[in-house]
N, C-alpha and C positions, 0 to 999 in steps of 0.2 A: 427249669424256670425260663421261661418263654423271657426275652426279651420285649419291651413296649415299644412298640413304632412311632416314630414322631415326625409330625411335620405338617402341613399347614392345607387346612380344610379346604375345600371349596370357598366358603361361605364368607369364609378370613380373607381370601385373594381379593371378591369380588369387592371386600368392604376396603379393599386399602385402593383398589382400583375405582371406585367410586371417590375417594381423597383425594387421590391424584387428579381425577378428573373439573372434582372441583375447585383445587387448586390452579390447575391449566386454565380454563375457563374465568381464573381473574388473571392471573399474572398476562395470559396474553396480548388483551387487548392495552393493558396495562404499559406493557412493554413496547407496545406497539408506536402510542403516544410518546412514550420516553425515546424513541428513535427520531420520529416528528421532531420533539420539541429541541432535539440535537442537530436538525438539518435546518432548522430556524438563526440558529447562533452564527451561520456562517454571513445570510444576508446583512445582521446586526454589527457584525463586525466588517462586513467588506463597504456598508455604505457609511459608516461611520469613518472609516480610513479614507474613503472618498471623500466624504467633506473637508477633511484636513487639506487633502490634497487639491480641490479647489479652493480653499482656501488661501495657500501656497502660490497656485495659478493668479487670483484675485492679486494677492499681492506683487506680484512679477509684471502683469497687465493691467490691473485697474479695472477690469472685467472680465464679466465669468465666458463672454461671447471667446468661440474654438475653442472649447476647453472641454474634454472628453472625447479629445483625437488622438490619434497616435503620434508618438514621438515629442507630448507636450507631459509636463511634470503632472498631469489629472488625464491619463488615457484612461477611455471604458474598461471597466473593471471584470473582470471574467470570473466563473466558477460552478462549481460541479453542481449543485443544486437548487440555482438560482440564474436568469440573465438580466443584466443590467441593461437599464438604458438613461440617457441621460435626456431633459428635456426643460421647454423655459427656459432657455439660456439667454439672457441678457446682458445688457451693465453690470447691473445691480442683483439680478435673480438667479436659482437655477432648483434643477427638483433632477433628484436621482432616482431612480425605479429599483426594485428588483421584486422579478417575477418570478415565481415557482415551479419547476421543469415537472411536469405530469412522469413521465418515464421515472423520476428519481426523489418519488414521495412526498412530491413540495407542490401538488398543483390545488389553486386555490388561492395560494397565498401570496397576497403582494403586499409593499412594504414601500415607502417612501422616504426623504430625509429634505431636506431645502436650506435655504442658504441662512436662513433662522435658526438652524436644526431644529427647525418642528420635523417630530417623528411620528408617523402615518401609520393606521393600516387600512388599506384602503380595504381590500375581500380577505374572509380566511376561507379554510377547507369546509365544506360539508361535516357537520356535528361540532362544530368548534364557534364560539361566541366572540365576539368583540370587534365584527368588520365595522370601519369609519373611526376607529379609535384614532386620539389624540395623543395614543403610545403604541409601542410596536409589540402588539401580542404576545404573547410566550407560551400562554397555557389554555387549554380547552375552555375554561372556564371564562378567558376574555381578559386574565388579570395580565397586566403587564409589566 
C-alpha cells in the first residue's frame, strides 16, 4: 500500500498570502495612526502641566512676565516629539505653544494653551481634520 502524500498546494498557499496581504493593508495604516496619536499625548500632558506651573509663577509674582525662563518655577518645557515656546507674556496673559518635530513624526501639529485654559489646535498634519479647533484634536477625524 502506498501512503498518500499530504501537503499544501500552490493554490492554498496563494490564498493564505492574499489573506495576509489584505490584513496587512488594513492594519499597517491603522497602526501608524495609533503611533501618531500616542505621540500627541506628550503635548497635551506637557502643556497642561506647564499651565499649572505658570499659575504658580503668577501666584508668586502677580505677573506672567519673566516666566518660561531657566531658574524659575515655570521653565520652558522640553520634550521628545514637540518643541515648546512661550509667547504673549504680559502681566495677565500668556500662551504656550507645542510644535511637532518633523523627524519624530509629529510634523504639522501645533497646539496652544493660555491663561484661561483655552486649548487650541492651530494646525494638524496632512490628512487630519480639525485645524483651528478650540480643543486639542486627538484623532484623524478631528475629534477632541
